[in-house]
N, C-alpha and C positions, 0 to 999 in steps of 0.2 A: 247370821241368818240360819234358822233351823228349817231343814226339810221335813215336811210331813207327807208320808206316803199313805195314800188311801185308795183301796179298792172299792169301786162302786158298781153295783150290778146295774147294767144298762138295759138288759132285755131278758125275758125268759120265754119269748116266742121267736120263731125263725126255724133253722134246721132242727129236725128231730133229734132225739137222744142218740149219741154215737160216740166212738173213740176211733183211734187210728185214722182219722181224717187228716188232711193237710191244709195249711193256710199259708198265704203269702200276702205281702202288701204290695199293691199295684201303685207305684209312685207316679205313673202317668195318669191313671184314672183316679188316683187318690181314694182307693178304696181297698178293703181287705177282701180277698178271694178265698173261699173254702170249697173243697171238692171231696166228695165221697166219704168213706168212713164205714164203721161196722157197729151194729147194734147187737150186743151180746145177748140180750134178753130174748130176742126173736130170731137170732141167728140170721141177720140180713145185712148184706152189703149195699151201698148206695152208690149212684152216679149223678146226683144232683149238684149243681153248681150254684153257690150263693155269694152275694156280695153284702158287705157290711160298710155302711157310709158314716158311721159314728153315732147314728140314731136308730137305724132300722136294718133289718135283714131282708133282702129281696132275692127270691129265686130267679136266676137269670137263664138257666138251662136245665133240661133233664135229658138231653142227648149229647153224645160225644164219646168220652171213653166209657168202657163198660163198667158196671159196678165193681168197686174194689176197695181195699184197705191196704195199709202199710206201703203206700206209694209215697212219692215225694214230688215237691214242686219248688221252682224258684222263679223269681221275676227277672227276666232279662231286660235291664234297663237300657241297653243299646237298641235292641230291636222292639222294645216296648211290648213284650209278650211273656205270658207265663208258660213255663216249660213244665210238663209233667212226664214222669217216667215210672213204668212198672208197677208193683203192688201185687196184691193177691186176689184172685176172682173166684167166687164160689166157696172155696176153702183154701187152707194154707198149702195144699198139695197142688195148686194150680197157679203158680206164679206167672207174671207177665213180663214182657219186655218190649212193649210199645212206647213210642214217644209222641206226646200230644202238645199242641201249642194253643193257647187262648188268647185271642186278639182283642178282648174286651167285648166281643159280640158273640163269637162262636168258637167251638173247638175244631181243629183240624189235626188229623193224624199225619205226622211228617216223617216217621221212620218205624220200621219193625225189625230193624237189625241194629246190632251195636252190643252193649252189655247183655249177658245171658239173662234169662228170666229170673226175677228176685223181687223181694220186698224187704222192708226195714232197712234199706240203704240210706245214705243221705247225700244231698247235693247242696252246692253253693253256686252263686254267680260271681265270677272273678271279673270285676269291673275294670281292671287294668288291662287283662289280656282279652276281655269281652267274650268270655267263654264260660259255660257251665261245667262244673267239675263234680263228678259223682265218685264215691268211694264205697266199697263193701256191700254188705247185704247178705241175704240168705235165700236159698232156693226151697227150703222147708222140706227137702228130701234127704240129701246127703251132704250138701256143701254150704260152707260159709265163706265169703269171698274176701280177698284183700286186694282187688285190682282197682286201679284209678283210671277213669275215663274222662274224656273232653268232649263236649258237644258244641259245635261251632255254628249251629243253626241249620246245618244241612247234613252233617256227618258226624257219627261217634268215632273216636280214635282212642285206642287203649294207649295210655301214657306209662303206666308203671304196673308191675305185679310184685314189687317189693316195697317195703316200708312198714306201716302198721300191721300187726298180725290180722289173720281173718276175723271179722267181727260183724255184728248187726246191732241195730238199735243204738248206734252211737250218735254223737251230735257234731256238727261242723258249723264254722262261721267264717266269713271272709273278713280279714282285718285290712281295711283299705289304706290305713296309715302306713302299715308295714308290708302291704302287698303280699300277704301270705294267707294261706288256708290253714285254720286251726281245727284240730280234731280232738276230741275227749271221749274216753270211755267206750262203753258198749258191752256186748256180751259175745263170748265165744263158747257156744253150747251152754253149759251151766256155770261158766266162770265169768264173774263180773270184773271189768277192767277199769282201771284209773289212771291209765297213761295219757300224756298229752303229746301231740305230734304237730309239726308245722310242715307245710308243703310250700316251698319256694321255687319258682320257675326261673332258671337263669339262662340267659341266651349267650351261646358261645359261637365264635366265628366259624363258618363252614370250612371244613378241611379241603 
C-alpha cells in the first residue's frame, strides 16, 4: 500500500492574519482551539478565541486573557480544560505570568503566581501524572530560563532548575508510550540549538 500525503486548503476565512498564536486540540469537544497572536503588519496583538470543527472557524469569545502573543496552551484531558500561561502583552518588554483555563464556554483566570513572566516557553500535558509541564522561555529583558514547572490544576510547583540549558522557542511533546517529556532545540540568545532531552519522573520511597 502506498501512502499519498495531500495538503488541502480548507478555509481562507476565519481568524485574521497573525503569527505567534497557539492552538490545541480539545479531545472532549472534538474541536481545535486557537487563541491570540500577533499581526506584524499592523503591530497588533489579539485576545480572540476561535474553534475549528473541521469545516468552519467560529469565534467563541473575545473576552478572557488580555491580548498577547508567544504564550502557550495545552489541553488537560483529565480535567477536560485548556490551560494557557504567559506570553507577551503590548510589546516584548511586557511579559505575563497569568494562568487561565478554558472550559469550552468561557475563560477563567486561575493563578497569577508561579513561573516568572515570560513568553516563548513550551508546555505539554503529562497524561500519566495528570499534570501540565512547562519549561524555559524568556522575559525579553535580561533572562532566558531553564526552569521546569508543574501545574496540577490549582498550583504551580517548580520541579527543576537543572537539565537543558536556558532557551526559548523550543518544542516539547509528551511520549505516552514511554511516559516521558521530549524536548528539542530552541534558541539561547543568538545561538540555535539542536540537542534532544527527555524528562522522566521517577517515584522513590519516602525516607
